[in-house]
N, C-alpha and C positions, 0 to 999 in steps of 0.2 A: 339246545339244551339250557336251560336256566341251570347258572351258578349259585351252589348250596353257600349260606353265609350264617354265621352263627351270632343270634341277636343277641342284644345287649340285657339281662337279668340280672340286675346287683342285689345282692342280699347283704344283710348286716346281721349278724349273730355277738349275742354279749354273752361272755362266759362267767360261767356262774359257777360258787362250790358249794359245796353240801356238807353238811355234818349233823350228826344224832343229835336231837333236843333234848332238854331233859325230858324223865320220867315225870307222867303227870300221876296222882292222887289212885287212880285206876289203873295203873299200870301200865300208858300207854305211853308210846313213844315217838316221836313226831322227827321229819328231816326238816333241818332248818339251812336255806340257802342266802346267798349274798353274790353281790357281783364282784367282781376282783377290779374290775376297771381297764379290762382288756376286752376287744372287738376285735372282730375276725369278717373284713371287706372281700366278698369273692363276686366274680360277674361270669356269666358264661361265655364270653368273648375269652376267658383264661386270666383275669386278673385276680389278683389274690395279694393280702395283707400279709396273710399269716398271723399270728395274735400279737397285737400292737397296743399300748397304754392309749386309749380314748381319747387323751391331750394330742397324740400323734396322727390321728384320722386326718386326712384329708379334709375341707372344708364340703359341704351340703351343695354348694353350687358350680364346685368342682368337679364332685359325685356327678351332680346331675350331667351336666356339659358331658360329660365325657360315657358314662353307662345309664342314664334316663333314670327315671325313679326307684328307690328302692322297691321288692316287692315284700 
């Protein structure tokens, strides 16, 4: 019987934060969002960085060599 192996499937999430925007003349209010500068990389193989500053993210070359192209 063949052995099962977890395939690499790298996913990158950018953390965002949200706040209520100003109220318009028509009384509508929209949510505003912005990036926090944190990312979370995880792979189906079990690799996970948790939320880290984007500046501490491994290089794209290293990630591709270890986990393939991000989905």
